[in-house]
LUMDO-795241 format. One line per 4 residues: their letters; for each residue x, y, z of C-alpha. Coordinates in Angstrom, 2 decimals. Example, Ala and Ser with C-alpha at 12.3 -4.5 7.8 and 13.67 -1.06 7.14 Angstrom:
residues 2
AS> 12.30/-4.50/7.80 ~ 13.67/-1.06/7.14
END
This chain:
residues 59
XXXX> -14.53/-60.46/-21.86 ~ -10.87/-59.26/-20.62 ~ -10.87/-58.12/-17.16 ~ -7.68/-56.11/-15.70
XXXX> -6.54/-57.54/-12.22 ~ -3.29/-58.21/-10.46 ~ -2.93/-60.59/-8.27 ~ -5.06/-58.52/-5.31
XXXX> -7.76/-58.41/-7.49 ~ -7.17/-53.81/-6.35 ~ -6.21/-52.93/-10.53 ~ -7.16/-49.47/-11.41
XXXX> -9.81/-48.97/-14.40 ~ -8.23/-46.81/-17.28 ~ -11.37/-46.07/-18.23 ~ -12.98/-44.77/-14.40
XXXX> -15.72/-41.76/-14.62 ~ -14.13/-39.17/-12.75 ~ -16.22/-37.78/-9.32 ~ -17.61/-34.25/-8.81
XXXX> -18.20/-34.39/-4.47 ~ -21.59/-33.00/-3.48 ~ -20.68/-29.44/-1.53 ~ -23.04/-27.95/0.17
XXXX> -24.95/-25.16/-1.32 ~ -24.22/-22.53/0.99 ~ -20.55/-23.14/2.88 ~ -19.27/-25.14/0.05
XXXX> -18.48/-28.02/2.41 ~ -18.38/-31.54/0.51 ~ -21.46/-33.22/1.59 ~ -20.97/-36.88/2.35
XXXX> -24.42/-38.28/0.99 ~ -24.99/-41.60/2.35 ~ -23.33/-40.77/6.39 ~ -23.85/-36.98/6.62
XXXX> -27.32/-35.70/7.01 ~ -28.30/-33.09/4.75 ~ -31.45/-31.49/2.89 ~ -32.46/-30.63/-0.52
XXXX> -34.29/-27.54/-1.86 ~ -34.81/-25.91/-4.65 ~ -32.45/-28.71/-6.48 ~ -29.11/-27.73/-3.73
XXXX> -27.93/-29.47/-1.34 ~ -27.33/-28.22/2.13 ~ -25.35/-29.50/5.23 ~ -27.14/-29.57/8.77
XXXX> -24.89/-26.81/9.37 ~ -26.39/-24.61/7.38 ~ -29.76/-26.02/6.59 ~ -32.57/-23.18/7.80
XXXX> -35.60/-25.21/9.29 ~ -37.50/-24.88/12.17 ~ -36.01/-28.03/14.55 ~ -33.13/-29.36/12.52
XXX> -31.72/-32.21/15.21 ~ -28.41/-30.72/13.82 ~ -26.39/-27.45/13.70
END
C-alpha cells in the first residue's frame, strides 16, 4: 500500500473527488449542511431565509 504524504501530512490527492455544494432551491445560496439550518421539501434544499413554514426560527 503506497501513500503519498509529505513531511507535514498535507499531500494533495491525485484522484480526489469533486465536490458539488448544496444550494438553496429558491435563492441558490450555498448551504453549509453541517453548520447552517435548512429544510428539505420534495428533495429540494431550502436555506432558513427561504424556508416557508410556520414557526421558522430564522429569517
